[in-house]
N, CA, C and O of each residue as an XYZ file, in Angstrom:
276
protein
N       0.887     -1.110     -0.007
C       0.075      0.162      0.040
C       0.785      1.282      0.120
O       1.627      1.450      1.001
N       0.483      2.250     -0.893
C       1.437      3.397     -0.845
C       0.791      4.306     -0.211
O      -0.307      4.065      0.290
N       1.486      5.718     -0.121
C       1.019      6.884      0.721
C      -0.285      7.353      0.048
O      -1.218      7.730      0.756
N      -0.390      7.342     -1.410
C      -1.373      8.024     -1.968
C      -2.748      7.206     -1.771
O      -3.804      7.805     -1.973
N      -2.761      5.937     -1.408
C      -3.917      5.275     -0.792
C      -4.351      5.421      0.311
O      -5.403      4.826      0.549
N      -3.842      6.106      1.217
C      -4.250      6.258      2.593
C      -4.212      7.992      2.703
O      -3.508      8.744      2.028
N      -5.168      8.352      3.739
C      -5.299      9.791      3.899
C      -4.089     10.150      5.029
O      -3.434      9.242      5.542
N      -3.896     11.383      5.315
C      -2.840     11.791      6.219
C      -3.301     10.973      7.855
O      -2.511     10.268      8.482
N      -4.311     11.189      8.169
C      -4.661     10.896      9.408
C      -4.449      9.202      9.622
O      -4.018      8.745     10.681
N      -4.772      8.459      8.599
C      -4.324      6.942      8.616
C      -2.729      6.775      8.670
O      -2.209      5.846      9.287
N      -2.011      7.722      7.993
C      -0.518      7.568      8.143
C       0.168      7.971      9.438
O       1.318      7.695      9.781
N      -0.713      8.647     10.069
C      -0.068      9.400     11.503
C      -0.632      8.492     12.749
O      -0.102      8.554     13.858
N      -1.691      7.690     12.485
C      -2.291      7.002     13.507
C      -1.382      5.818     13.967
O      -0.661      5.264     13.138
N      -1.401      5.437     15.218
C      -0.584      4.314     15.701
C      -1.120      3.025     15.187
O      -2.318      2.743     15.186
N      -0.163      2.259     14.750
C      -0.671      0.851     14.129
C      -0.650     -0.080     15.207
O      -0.718     -1.284     14.957
N      -0.559      0.357     16.436
C      -0.439     -0.629     17.473
C      -1.738     -1.635     17.779
O      -2.822     -1.068     17.912
N      -1.708     -2.865     17.881
C      -2.733     -3.690     17.974
C      -2.891     -4.146     19.262
O      -3.884     -4.808     19.562
N      -1.821     -3.805     20.260
C      -1.615     -4.342     21.612
C      -1.510     -5.927     21.558
O      -1.930     -6.629     22.477
N      -0.918     -6.435     20.407
C      -0.506     -7.827     20.507
C       0.901     -7.984     20.199
O       1.250     -8.736     19.288
N       1.814     -7.267     20.958
C       3.091     -7.172     20.768
C       3.754     -8.501     20.936
O       3.672     -9.197     21.948
N       4.485     -8.815     19.742
C       5.340    -10.176     19.650
C       6.639     -9.600     18.927
O       6.678     -9.209     17.761
N       7.650     -9.618     19.799
C       9.237     -9.110     19.365
C       9.840    -10.258     18.701
O       9.888    -11.428     19.081
N      10.363     -9.630     17.476
C      11.285    -10.558     16.758
C      12.118     -9.820     15.869
O      11.649     -9.145     14.953
N      13.449     -9.934     16.127
C      14.476     -9.014     15.372
C      14.509     -7.793     15.682
O      14.944     -7.000     14.847
N      14.035     -7.300     17.024
C      14.028     -5.914     17.282
C      12.906     -5.332     16.494
O      13.116     -4.225     16.000
N      11.785     -5.876     16.301
C      10.388     -5.277     15.511
C       9.283     -6.051     16.024
O       9.335     -7.259     16.253
N       8.194     -5.241     16.211
C       7.035     -5.987     16.514
C       6.402     -6.667     15.541
O       6.058     -6.045     14.536
N       6.157     -7.932     15.643
C       5.357     -8.730     14.481
C       4.073     -8.243     14.260
O       3.626     -8.348     13.118
N       3.339     -7.690     15.196
C       1.963     -7.314     15.044
C       1.850     -5.988     14.175
O       1.021     -5.945     13.267
N       2.643     -4.952     14.436
C       2.542     -3.884     13.817
C       3.700     -3.416     12.587
O       3.576     -2.540     11.732
N       4.856     -4.344     12.844
C       6.218     -4.249     12.222
C       6.970     -2.896     12.478
O       7.881     -2.608     11.703
N       6.687     -2.128     13.405
C       7.451     -0.970     13.878
C       8.643     -1.483     14.659
O       8.488     -2.484     15.358
N       9.821     -0.880     14.598
C      10.984     -0.955     15.244
C      10.607     -0.685     16.871
O       9.767      0.122     17.269
N      11.289     -1.402     17.550
C      11.284     -1.173     19.115
C      11.376      0.547     19.435
O      10.594      1.176     20.148
N      12.586      1.105     18.676
C      12.760      2.347     18.751
C      11.287      3.288     18.472
O      10.727      4.111     19.196
N      10.980      2.815     17.220
C       9.762      3.607     16.806
C       8.683      3.608     17.729
O       8.029      4.623     17.970
N       8.470      2.465     18.270
C       7.439      2.315     19.299
C       7.675      3.207     20.525
O       6.852      4.020     20.946
N       8.817      2.986     21.024
C       9.431      3.815     22.210
C       9.331      5.365     22.075
O       8.985      6.123     22.981
N       9.708      5.742     20.735
C       9.578      7.230     20.511
C       8.146      8.032     20.138
O       7.950      9.247     20.158
N       7.292      7.045     19.820
C       5.932      7.288     18.997
C       5.292      8.530     19.525
O       4.851      9.411     18.787
N       5.252      8.573     21.051
C       4.458      9.751     21.444
C       5.453     11.128     21.512
O       5.012     12.118     22.095
N       6.450     11.154     21.062
C       7.196     12.331     20.754
C       7.348     12.624     19.208
O       7.793     13.705     18.820
N       7.028     11.791     18.489
C       7.211     11.988     16.969
C       6.372     12.994     16.493
O       5.287     13.209     17.034
N       6.831     13.729     15.385
C       5.962     14.629     14.618
C       5.133     13.815     13.666
O       5.286     12.606     13.489
N       4.210     14.599     13.046
C       3.474     13.595     12.153
C       4.146     13.142     10.751
O       3.762     12.247      9.998
N       5.229     13.985     10.611
C       6.150     13.548      9.378
C       6.956     12.387      9.883
O       7.346     11.550      9.070
N       7.244     12.263     11.197
C       8.034     11.218     11.512
C       7.199      9.928     11.724
O       7.691      8.814     11.541
N       5.955     10.118     12.104
C       5.069      8.924     12.282
C       4.765      8.486     10.994
O       4.671      7.262     10.902
N       4.581      9.131      9.961
C       4.290      8.738      8.611
C       5.532      7.939      8.115
O       5.387      6.846      7.568
N       6.819      8.530      8.323
C       7.997      7.892      8.035
C       7.924      6.358      8.588
O       8.152      5.338      7.939
N       7.532      6.470     10.010
C       7.751      5.166     10.622
C       6.642      4.135     10.143
O       6.963      2.948     10.084
N       5.426      4.501      9.818
C       4.299      3.655      9.497
C       4.716      3.364      7.989
O       4.441      2.209      7.663
N       5.299      4.108      7.010
C       5.535      3.672      5.751
C       6.727      2.384      5.848
O       6.714      1.282      5.299
N       7.570      2.896      6.614
C       8.768      1.841      6.813
C       8.258      0.306      7.489
O       8.823     -0.763      7.261
N       7.185      0.475      8.271
C       6.584     -0.950      8.822
C       5.738     -1.370      7.751
O       5.578     -2.581      7.602
N       5.181     -0.582      6.994
C       4.419     -1.425      5.858
C       5.423     -1.986      4.961
O       5.250     -3.134      4.553
N       6.458     -1.316      4.601
C       7.431     -1.867      3.676
C       8.123     -3.258      4.425
O       8.348     -4.280      3.776
N       8.333     -3.170      5.450
C       9.036     -4.319      6.178
C       8.130     -5.521      6.094
O       8.570     -6.650      5.873
N       6.830     -5.247      6.279
C       5.806     -6.476      6.330
C       5.729     -6.881      4.810
O       5.551     -8.067      4.535
N       5.850     -5.994      3.870
C       5.594     -6.456      2.580
C       7.022     -7.260      2.174
O       7.010     -8.294      1.505
N       8.172     -6.668      2.648
C       9.517     -7.352      2.324
C       9.410     -8.889      2.730
O       9.728     -9.874      2.064
N       8.870     -8.812      4.014
C       8.964    -10.190      4.868
C       7.776    -11.231      4.062
O       7.678    -12.455      4.153
N       7.091    -10.448      3.406
C       5.824    -11.314      2.909
C       5.052    -12.067      3.861
O       4.592    -13.176      3.587
N       4.867    -11.383      5.193
C       4.076    -11.699      6.210
C       3.221    -10.780      6.660
O       3.666     -9.692      7.028
N       1.862    -11.052      6.709
C       1.104    -10.022      7.096
C       1.172     -9.792      8.397
O       1.621    -10.683      9.119
N       0.709     -8.460      8.999
C       0.658     -8.298     10.368
C      -0.248     -9.150     11.133
O      -1.298     -9.571     10.647
N       0.108     -9.391     12.225
C      -0.858    -10.339     13.083
C      -2.093     -9.614     13.262
O      -2.050     -8.402     13.471
N      -3.226    -10.257     13.198
C      -4.460     -9.619     13.469
C      -5.366    -10.415     14.450
O      -5.141    -11.605     14.674
N      -6.412     -9.731     15.041
C      -6.928    -10.516     15.866
C      -8.081    -11.495     15.382
O      -8.603    -12.276     16.178
């Protein structure tokens, strides 16, 4: 999914699913790095967009969907 397919609110919203499962310093549920998770509340909107796009790219690269309920 690319940035044009989502509105700005979707890209700045936390992707947290409260189902953290850490593997290789990343959460398998939302695909964010542990650093991105720790810094989330202090990130600007542009940093959140970057973190979310990185997480989406990581999920695609791993060919593994995020864990869902």
